[in-house]
C-alpha positions as CSV (number, residue, x, y, z in Angstrom):
1,R,-21.6,-3.8,-8.2
2,F,-23.2,-0.5,-7.1
3,A,-23.8,0.2,-3.5
4,P,-27.3,1.3,-2.4
5,A,-27.7,5.1,-2.3
6,D,-28.3,5.0,1.5
7,I,-25.0,3.3,2.2
8,G,-22.7,6.1,3.5
9,F,-20.1,6.7,6.1
10,A,-21.0,4.9,9.3
11,L,-19.8,6.8,12.3
12,V,-20.2,5.4,15.9
13,E,-19.5,7.6,18.9
14,H,-17.9,6.5,22.1
15,D,-17.9,8.8,25.1
16,L,-14.9,8.0,27.4
17,Q,-15.1,11.1,29.6
18,A,-16.7,9.1,32.5
19,L,-13.6,6.8,32.7
20,A,-10.7,7.6,35.0
21,P,-7.9,9.5,33.2
22,E,-5.6,6.5,33.6
23,A,-8.2,4.2,32.0
24,R,-8.9,6.2,28.9
25,Q,-5.7,5.2,26.9
26,P,-6.3,1.5,27.4
27,A,-9.9,2.0,26.3
28,V,-8.7,3.8,23.2
29,E,-6.3,1.0,22.4
30,Q,-9.0,-1.6,22.9
31,L,-11.5,0.2,20.7
32,S,-8.8,0.8,18.1
33,Q,-8.0,-2.9,17.9
34,E,-11.6,-3.8,17.7
35,E,-12.2,-1.4,14.9
36,A,-9.1,-2.5,12.9
37,R,-10.0,-6.2,13.2
38,A,-13.8,-6.0,12.6
39,A,-14.8,-7.7,9.4
40,F,-16.5,-6.0,6.5
41,D,-19.5,-7.4,4.7
42,L,-18.6,-7.0,1.0
43,S,-22.1,-7.9,-0.1
44,S,-23.9,-5.1,1.8
45,G,-21.3,-2.6,3.1
46,P,-20.5,-0.1,4.3
47,L,-16.9,-0.5,3.2
48,I,-15.7,2.7,5.0
49,R,-16.6,3.3,8.6
50,G,-15.4,5.4,11.6
51,R,-15.5,5.8,15.3
52,L,-15.3,9.1,17.2
53,L,-13.9,8.7,20.7
54,R,-14.7,11.6,23.0
55,M,-11.8,12.0,25.5
56,A,-12.9,15.5,26.8
57,E,-15.0,18.4,25.6
58,D,-12.1,19.7,23.5
59,E,-10.3,16.4,22.7
60,H,-11.5,13.6,20.3
61,I,-9.9,10.7,18.5
62,L,-11.3,9.8,15.0
63,L,-10.8,6.3,13.8
64,V,-11.4,5.7,10.0
65,T,-11.2,2.2,8.5
66,Q,-11.6,1.4,4.9
67,H,-11.6,-2.0,3.1
68,H,-8.7,-2.2,0.6
69,I,-11.2,-3.1,-2.2
70,V,-12.4,0.5,-2.3
71,S,-9.2,2.4,-1.4
72,D,-5.4,2.4,-1.5
73,G,-2.6,4.6,-0.2
74,W,-3.1,7.3,-2.9
75,S,-6.8,7.3,-2.1
76,V,-6.2,8.0,1.6
77,A,-4.4,11.2,0.6
78,V,-7.3,12.2,-1.7
79,L,-9.8,11.5,1.1
80,I,-7.8,13.7,3.6
81,G,-7.6,16.5,1.0
82,E,-11.3,16.4,0.4
83,F,-12.0,16.3,4.1
84,N,-9.9,19.4,4.6
85,A,-11.7,21.3,1.9
86,L,-15.2,20.2,2.9
87,Y,-14.7,21.0,6.6
88,A,-13.3,24.4,5.9
89,A,-16.2,25.2,3.7
90,F,-19.1,23.8,5.8
91,S,-17.7,25.3,9.0
92,Q,-18.1,28.7,7.3
93,D,-21.5,28.0,5.8
94,R,-20.1,27.8,2.3
95,E,-21.1,25.5,-0.5
96,D,-19.4,22.3,-1.4
97,P,-16.1,23.4,-3.0
98,L,-15.1,20.1,-4.7
99,P,-15.3,20.1,-8.5
100,P,-17.3,17.4,-10.1
101,L,-15.3,14.3,-11.0
102,A,-14.6,13.7,-14.7
103,L,-14.6,10.0,-14.1
104,Q,-15.9,7.5,-11.6
105,Y,-14.1,4.3,-10.6
106,A,-16.5,2.3,-12.7
107,D,-15.4,4.2,-15.7
108,Y,-11.8,3.3,-15.0
109,A,-12.7,-0.4,-14.5
110,A,-14.5,-0.4,-17.9
111,W,-11.5,1.4,-19.6
112,Q,-9.1,-1.1,-18.0
113,Q,-11.0,-4.1,-19.4
114,Q,-11.1,-2.6,-22.9
115,H,-7.5,-1.5,-22.7
116,L,-6.1,-4.8,-21.6
117,Q,-7.1,-7.1,-24.5
118,G,-5.7,-8.7,-27.6
119,E,-2.0,-8.0,-28.4
120,R,-1.5,-5.8,-25.4
121,L,-2.7,-8.5,-23.0
122,Q,-0.6,-11.1,-24.8
123,A,2.5,-9.0,-24.6
124,Q,2.1,-8.1,-21.0
125,T,1.4,-11.8,-20.1
126,Q,4.4,-13.0,-22.1
127,F,6.7,-10.5,-20.4
128,W,5.8,-11.7,-16.9
129,K,6.1,-15.3,-17.9
130,E,9.6,-14.8,-19.2
131,H,10.5,-12.6,-16.2
132,L,9.4,-15.0,-13.5
133,T,9.5,-18.5,-14.9
134,G,12.2,-20.4,-12.9
135,A,12.4,-17.8,-10.2
136,P,12.7,-19.1,-6.6
137,A,9.3,-19.7,-5.2
138,L,10.3,-19.1,-1.6
139,L,12.6,-16.7,0.2
140,E,14.4,-19.0,2.6
141,L,15.2,-16.6,5.4
142,P,16.7,-18.1,8.6
143,A,14.1,-18.2,11.3
144,D,14.0,-19.2,15.0
145,H,10.9,-21.3,14.4
146,P,9.8,-23.7,11.5
147,R,7.6,-22.1,8.9
148,P,4.0,-23.1,9.7
149,Q,2.0,-25.2,7.2
150,V,-0.7,-22.5,7.2
151,Q,0.3,-18.8,7.3
152,S,-1.1,-17.0,10.3
153,Y,-0.5,-13.5,9.0
154,Q,0.5,-12.4,12.5
155,G,3.1,-9.7,12.3
156,A,4.5,-6.5,13.8
157,A,6.2,-3.3,12.7
158,L,9.7,-2.0,13.6
159,A,10.1,1.7,12.8
160,L,13.4,3.4,12.1
161,Q,14.4,6.7,10.6
162,L,17.2,7.4,8.1
163,P,19.3,10.3,9.3
164,A,19.0,13.4,7.0
165,P,22.7,13.3,5.9
166,L,22.3,9.6,4.8
167,S,19.1,10.4,2.9
168,A,20.9,13.3,1.1
169,R,23.8,11.0,0.2
170,L,21.4,8.4,-1.1
171,R,19.7,10.9,-3.4
172,R,23.0,12.3,-4.5
173,F,24.4,8.8,-5.2
174,S,21.3,7.8,-7.2
175,Q,21.3,11.0,-9.2
176,Q,25.0,10.7,-10.2
177,R,24.3,7.2,-11.6
178,G,21.0,7.9,-13.3
179,L,19.0,5.9,-10.8
180,T,16.0,6.7,-8.7
181,P,16.4,6.4,-4.9
182,F,14.0,3.4,-5.2
183,M,16.4,1.6,-7.5
184,T,19.3,2.1,-5.1
185,L,17.3,1.0,-2.1
186,L,16.1,-2.1,-4.1
187,G,19.8,-2.9,-4.7
188,A,20.6,-2.7,-1.0
189,W,17.5,-4.6,0.0
190,S,18.2,-7.4,-2.6
191,I,21.8,-7.8,-1.4
192,L,20.6,-8.1,2.2
193,L,17.9,-10.6,1.4
194,S,20.3,-12.6,-0.8
195,R,23.0,-12.8,1.9
196,L,20.5,-13.7,4.6
197,S,18.8,-16.4,2.5
198,N,22.0,-17.6,0.8
199,Q,20.1,-17.4,-2.5
200,A,21.6,-15.9,-5.7
201,E,18.2,-14.8,-6.9
202,V,15.4,-13.0,-4.9
203,V,12.0,-11.8,-5.9
204,V,10.8,-8.6,-4.3
205,G,7.3,-7.2,-4.6
206,T,6.6,-3.5,-5.0
207,P,3.4,-1.6,-5.4
208,V,2.7,0.9,-8.2
209,A,0.1,3.6,-8.1
210,N,-1.3,2.4,-11.4
211,R,-3.1,5.7,-12.3
212,P,-2.1,6.1,-16.0
213,R,-4.7,8.7,-16.7
214,R,-4.6,12.1,-15.1
215,E,-8.3,12.0,-14.5
216,T,-7.8,9.1,-12.1
217,E,-5.6,11.1,-9.7
218,A,-8.6,12.6,-7.9
219,L,-10.5,9.3,-7.5
220,I,-10.8,7.1,-4.4
221,G,-10.6,3.5,-5.3
222,F,-8.4,0.4,-5.5
223,F,-6.0,1.2,-8.4
224,V,-2.7,0.0,-6.9
225,N,-1.0,-3.0,-8.6
226,T,1.9,-5.1,-7.3
227,L,4.9,-6.0,-9.4
228,A,7.2,-8.9,-8.7
229,L,10.8,-7.9,-9.5
230,R,13.2,-10.8,-10.0
231,I,16.7,-9.7,-9.0
232,D,19.9,-11.6,-9.8
233,V,22.5,-11.1,-7.0
234,P,25.7,-13.0,-7.8
235,A,28.1,-13.0,-4.9
236,D,31.0,-11.7,-7.1
237,S,28.9,-9.0,-8.9
238,P,30.1,-5.4,-8.5
239,V,27.5,-3.2,-7.0
240,E,27.6,-0.8,-10.0
241,Q,26.6,-3.7,-12.3
242,L,23.9,-4.9,-10.0
243,L,22.4,-1.4,-9.9
244,E,22.4,-1.3,-13.7
245,R,20.6,-4.6,-13.9
246,I,18.1,-3.4,-11.3
247,K,17.5,-0.2,-13.3
248,A,16.8,-2.3,-16.5
249,T,14.6,-4.7,-14.6
250,T,12.6,-2.0,-12.9
251,L,12.0,0.0,-16.1
252,D,10.9,-3.1,-18.0
253,A,8.5,-4.0,-15.2
254,Y,7.1,-0.4,-15.2
255,G,6.5,-0.8,-18.9
256,H,4.4,-3.9,-18.3
257,Q,2.6,-2.8,-15.1
258,D,-0.9,-3.0,-16.6
259,L,-1.4,-6.7,-16.0
260,P,-3.0,-7.1,-12.5
261,F,-0.9,-9.2,-10.1
262,E,-3.6,-11.8,-9.8
263,Q,-3.5,-12.4,-13.6
264,V,0.3,-12.7,-13.4
265,V,-0.2,-15.5,-10.8
266,E,-2.9,-17.1,-12.9
267,A,-0.6,-17.0,-16.0
268,L,2.4,-18.6,-14.2
269,Q,0.4,-21.2,-12.3
270,P,3.1,-21.5,-9.5
271,E,2.9,-24.3,-7.0
272,R,0.6,-23.0,-4.3
273,S,1.2,-23.3,-0.6
274,L,-0.9,-22.2,2.4
275,G,2.4,-21.5,4.2
276,H,3.5,-18.5,2.1
277,S,2.3,-16.0,-0.5
278,P,3.0,-16.9,-4.2
279,L,5.9,-15.4,-6.2
280,F,7.4,-13.2,-3.4
281,Q,7.4,-12.9,0.4
282,A,9.3,-9.6,0.8
283,M,8.4,-6.1,-0.4
284,L,10.0,-2.7,-0.8
285,V,7.8,0.4,-0.9
286,L,9.1,3.9,-1.4
287,G,6.0,6.1,-1.1
288,N,5.4,8.4,-4.0
289,T,1.9,9.3,-3.1
290,P,0.8,12.5,-1.3
291,Q,1.1,10.7,2.0
292,D,2.4,13.8,3.7
293,Q,-1.1,15.3,3.3
294,A,-2.3,16.1,6.8
295,L,-5.7,17.1,8.2
296,E,-5.7,20.9,8.6
297,L,-9.0,22.0,9.9
298,P,-9.9,25.6,11.0
299,G,-9.9,26.1,14.7
300,L,-8.6,22.6,15.5
301,S,-5.2,21.2,16.5
302,L,-4.7,17.8,14.9
303,S,-2.0,15.0,15.0
304,P,-2.0,11.5,13.5
305,L,-1.9,8.5,15.8
306,A,0.0,5.3,14.7
307,Q,-2.2,2.2,14.9
308,P,-0.4,-1.1,14.7
309,T,-2.6,-3.9,13.3
310,G,-0.6,-6.9,14.4
311,T,-0.8,-8.4,11.0
312,T,1.3,-8.7,7.9
313,Q,0.3,-9.1,4.2
314,F,3.0,-11.5,3.1
């Protein structure tokens, strides 16, 4: 579906200067929550919108919200990079510096449909059937309340930071054993989930950028795919053996990452429940996108603001 040519970036301005200084931050939080929770109309758009909050003559807060159907984590970094380049150029009366795109997202969608057919589609589907058939449908974590019959998706975030020495040891440990840091962290995460749930097998979801062609790296769109990794965690298994199995499992999954997650679910036909997501309920994400890309605009001092959504995906 192609959006009408006049559908662009919708920016709404809010002037908060008339509020008392102590009332501005609560107003920012309220507007941020309203923006984050406002529904999108997928039939008419726009699917990206923003609000500009004027705190003072020289202080503003920009809220940008995108629907996941048109963007992913990698795309956010692309958007920030383009914003940096365009602002720097236009503020100095220069022309648009961005090179023309070799592909559009529609080109990628057409290529994906052509690419994933016949023997390739059959091989990918068969791999995931063999990998996930018989896996536990639910991660039975101990909880202080019964699991509701219908999932509410209410959630929260708890932030923590790994000390630099521990991060360095993690990288060194992984390198010495021919692992990536993700594989090592997946081992630790799987052991923790296994012990908490008292289950010898756990299924952990993880996203992959899913941009197999270099031309797609500069595109904004929903490319990301989710892989369900089935991890066997016997209580008496040495950690070294567990990590070797995780390495093999991860590499096999990467080799079959073309099949979209929704088609994996369709192929497996798991028993569905409104109380939990199918196939997995825990994820591990180790960002490998240019997430450190920051807004750097001439003449402005900028800093990102964390915005909790109060929701969870799984």
